[in-house]
N, C-alpha and C positions, 0 to 999 in steps of 0.2 A: 633107419637111422638110430644109432644107440642113444640111450637117455643122456641128458645133459648132466655131466659130472666133472666139473672143471678141475677138481683136486684128486680125482680118482679114489674117492672114498668108497669103502665097502659098507653098504647099508644093510643091516639085518633087521627084518621086520618079524616080530613074534605076534601071533594072533591066536585066538581061541575058537572062533567060529569057522564056518566054511571058508575056504581060501578065497581071497579076493585077488582076481587076476591082475588088478592094477598094481599090486605089489611087485610081482615078477616083471610085468610090463615096464615098470619104472626102474628096473635094474636092481631091485632088492633081493637079497637072499631071504627066503621066507621059511619060517619054522612054526609049525602048529604045536601048541601046548594044550593039554587037557584041562588044566586048571591053574589058577594062580592063588597061592596061599602063603602063609608065613613059613612053609616048609619047602616050597618049590626051589629046586637046585638050579642055579644059573651059572655056575662056575665055567662050564664048557663054553657058553656063549659070551662070557665076559672077558675071556682071555684075549688080550690085545685090543680091547675096546677103549676108545677115548671118551666117548660121550653117550649118555643114555637120555632119550626123550621119552618120558613115560606118559602114555595117553590112556592106558587101559583102566576100565572101571565097570562095575555093574551100575546102570543108571535107572532104567525103568523096566526091569524084568518082571513079567507077570508072575504072580504068585508069591513074591517076596516083598512087595511094597512096604509092608510093615514089619519086616524081619531085620532088625538092626544087626543081629549076629552075622548074617550072610554078607550084609553090606560091609561090616567091620572086617571080616576075614579077607575079602577081596579088595576093598577100597582103602584099608588102612594097613593091616598086617602084611599083605603081599607087597605093598609099596615099601614099607620099612625093611622087609626081608631083602628085596632087590637092592635098595640103597645100601644096606649093610654089606651085602656081598659085593656090590660095586666098589665100595670103599676098600674092602679087603683085596680086591683084584687090581687096585690102582687106577680105577677109572677117574679121570680128572674132572668131568662135568656130569651132573645129574640134573636134568630139567624135568620138573614135575608139572604137568598140566592139570590143574584142578577144575573148578567149576565156578561160574558166576553165582551159582546158587548159594555159595558160602556167604555172599554179601546180603542175600535176602531174596524174596520172591519178586519184588518190583520196586521201582523208584517212583516218587511222586513228581518231582520237578527237575531234579538233576540226575545225570547218570552216576552210577557207582564210581567211587574213586578209591585209590590206594589208602587214603586216610580214613575211610569209613570203618566203623566198628563192624566186625563180622556179625551176621544175623541169620545163620542157617536155620531153616524151619522144617525141611523134610528129612527123613532118615538118610537119604542119599547125601544131601548137603551137609548134614552133621558129620557123617563119616568122612567126607572130603575135607571138611574143616579140621577134623582130628588128624588126618593124614598130613595136611599142610603144617600143622603145629608140631607134630612128631618129627616130620622130615626136617623142618627148620631147626629143631633142637639137635637132632643127630648131626646135621650138616655143620652146625656151629661147633659142636663138640669135636668134629673131625677137622675143623679148620677150613672147610670148603667155603668158597665165596658165595654169598647169597645175592 
């Protein structure tokens, strides 16, 4: 039985690690990239693209836990690079999935809410917070709906 795809969307999944069979099993076109930086070229993959859902990040990679530079390159610069190229290519939607860590490490009595002030404490969460703020600024400049 083919995957459920009521509007016949073409879904492209881009990954960095070893291929996950569930991508192709779900009907995705899968492309492996070696790295994601502020210089990664996306133009070939963005041609004809309507929407990007960005999920990629370095989260808990051994050996870099206290290396803000590597977190910044992958978790901030690469996101802004992709968003910029997406806007140039005419992509109409850019959905950036961040991290609850931007809100803090824990709540005492109430769950986090949208009105809470950001309180990132780890190198990872700080990078994700910067990516959120930079994306928001860029998207507003380009007139994209937030």
